[in-house]
N, C-alpha and C positions, 0 to 999 in steps of 0.2 A: 276118525272123524277127516271125510272128506274137504277137500278145498279146493275152489273153481280161480282159474286164475283169465280176467278178461282180455278177451284179444285187442287192441286196437283196430280201430275200426278205417278201414284202407275207403277212402275216395273210391262208389261207383262208375265205373268206365266211361257210364255214360253223362254224370254227370262232368268227370274229366274233360270229355270231347267241347262239350258246352264252352267249358270255361278255355278249352285251349282257340277255341273257334271266337270267342270274343277278345278274347289277349290278339290274336289276329286283326282280326277287324279292328281294333282300338290304333294298333300302329302300323297299319295300314290307309287310316285317317288321318294320325299322328305327320304321318311321313308325307301322306299329301299334302298335309294345311304349310307343314314346314318348306318344303319343293314352292307352293304358292307366293308365302310370304317371300324368298330369298328372289323369285320372276319377281316379280311386284316392289322390289327392293333395287334391283337389278335393270330394272324396265326392260326385262328380254322379252315384251312383249307391248311394248309402248309403254306410251303413258296414261292411254284409257284403262292398262291392268294395273289396279294398284294393291297392295298388298294388303294383306287378309285380318293388318291391324289397323289399316287405313279404317278398313268399312266399319268393324267392333269399337273402332272410335267414335264413328257416325253413329253408330243406336247410340251407346251409351252416356255421348256427350249431352249432358243437361238442355240445351239449344235446342237439339232434334230429339230426342229422345222421345218428347212426347208427342210430335207431330208423326213420325217411323211407327211407334204401340198405339197409336188413336188410327191411321189408312193398316196396321195388321186388324185391328180387333174388326175393321169396316168389312175388311176382304173377309176373314175367317167367319165370320157373321153369314155376308151375301155368300159364301158360297157351300157355305152348312146347311142352308135353306134353301138355297137352289138343289144341293144333295137330298135331303128330304122330299122335295117337291119330283124332280126328278127319279128318282130310286119309286117312289110309289106310283106314280104312273107307269110305271116300268112293269114291277111287278103286278100291275092290276092288270095294264095291257095283256101282260104274259100269260096269266092267269084265264084271261077271259077267253085268247085266240085255245085256250086246251081247253076251256068246258064246251066254248063253243066254237068248232072246228071252221063253219064257214065262215065268220070274222078274221080268223089271220089272213090270208090272202090281204085283205086289207087294211089290218094293222100294219104287219111288214112292210107293204108298200108305205103308210103312212110314217114311220120309223124312217125309213130310207130315203124319205123324203125331204124329211128336217132333218137329218142327217147331211145330205147332200147339198143345202141350201148352204153359202160361204155365209162367214160372223160378221165379214163386213158390209153384207149385204141385208141382216136381221136388223142387227143391232141398231140403223138409223130409226129406224121401223117401231123397236123396240124405244125408243129413245121417245117418240112422237108418239105410242099410243100408250107405254107404258110409266111414263117418265122416267129423271135419271138416273132417282132411287132405286127402281126395281129393273133395269135395263140389269146389271151383273145376275142379278136373283135368276133373270130367265134364263140369259146363257149359263151358267150356271147350271144349270134344269134341264137345259138341251144336252147338254157336254153329256151330263154323269147319266142320264136319262138313255138314251144309245148304248154307250157301256153296261149300265144295269141290261134292258133290255134284250140283248143280244148272249149275256149268260143269263139270264131269266128264259130264254126259250129254249135254250139248249139242256138246263138243269131240269126242269120241272118235266125232263123226257129220259131222265140218269135213272130209272128204276127196271131193273132186270124182266124181261119179259116173262121169267119163271116166274117171278111175283105177281105179276099181273094174272098168269094166269090158275095163279093162289084164289086171289082177289073174285076172278070171274067161276071159279071152279064156287065160293063159295054165297053168291049169288049179292054181290056188293054193289052197291049202285055208285053211280060216279060218284058224288059227294064221298060218300066212305074212302070211296080208293083215292082219292085228289088229298086227301086230309091225312089218311093214316097211311096211304103208301108215296104220291108223289113228293108231296111236300117233307115230309121230311128225308128224302133220298134228293132231292134237290138243293138243300140247307145248304151242302160244299159247292155247291157250284154257283149258288147266290153269294154265299162269302166271297167266292173268288169275285164277281160279277161287283159286289161293294168296293174289293179291295183297287177294281180301276176304274170305278166311276169316281172314286176320292179325291186321285189326284185330277180324274179330268174336271171335275167343278171349280176345282180352286184355279186351274188355268180356263176357266169358262170364266167366273166371276173377277181373274184377270181381265182378262181381254173385253170384256164388257163396262169394266169400268176404265179402261184404256180409251173408248168410246165417247167418253162423256159424262161418268159421271162425278160424282160432285168432292166424290172424294175414296182414299181405299188405297192400297199398293198401284193399282194400276196408273191412277193420278200421277200417283207421287214419282213413279215409272217418267211420266210422259213429260211433266215437270221439271226434276232434276237433266234431262235429256235436253230441254229447251235451255236452261240456266248451265248446262256444263255442269254439271254437279255431279264429278263421276264417282265420287266417292259414297255418294247417295243413290246415284243410279245404284249401285252394287251393291248395295244393302235394302236397298228393298226389292231385288233381286233375289238376293238371296234368303232375304223372310221369303218373301213367295216358296221357293224352292222347298226353303225345310217345312213350311206349312205344310207341303206337301207333302214331302219324306216321311215326315210325323204321320198325317191322314192314312196312307200307306200302309206305313207298319204296324200301325194298331189293326188294318182291317188283316195285311197279312197273320197275326197273331191269330184274329178271332179266326180264319181260315183255315188256319190250320189245328185250332180245334177242333173248329165240324170235321172238318175229314178223319181225323181219329174218335170224334163221338159217331157219325152216323156216314163215315167214307164206305164205299162200298169197292 
């Protein structure tokens, strides 16, 4: 009668490397926060550079927590709406330029002109025409839209020439070529565009709120500056940065997955 001995399962090299990477990142972040805390406590950079603990206290303080979280929700909502509007317009414009080549120069020029216009000039116009509530959404849409348009126009042309030759030999229509070849090949590039557009939308929303919105992180930053509330100012800025980094991280994961699935 034969007996078998179960060998202990060793962790895969890929899993061990991923765990080591996460540990290194955690150590780096902890070291950075510790240095920030020491620099703030000892005022190495002056009184306007508070320690991390003071910023966290300002966020969790019951007297300020509701105000800060309400402003964060407002900015997240405005940036999310602007992101969806900007990305949709960018993808539609890129596809239209691909399907109807005669439209491409005009669409490219329009995107370039809109991107070249300074926010400081557009924001007052948006406030007058769209209102204070919609201005952050509009600025976020412009910021996200240009980043996505640049990525989308490049992504829809990533299919290899040999694949185009196959579709031509099979007599495929332009619509079939777009749906079955160009759009699937463009998915990794589109995911990269989303990764760039998401933080741009957050920044656009904050800038739009800065110029006169009724609420949001941008309004909180302006109010804290005017009243010299240094810890509150840093708390608002850090929350805006965290929101931007979270969106960037989420779409980075999506970009990696699409590259593994549809990358060429």
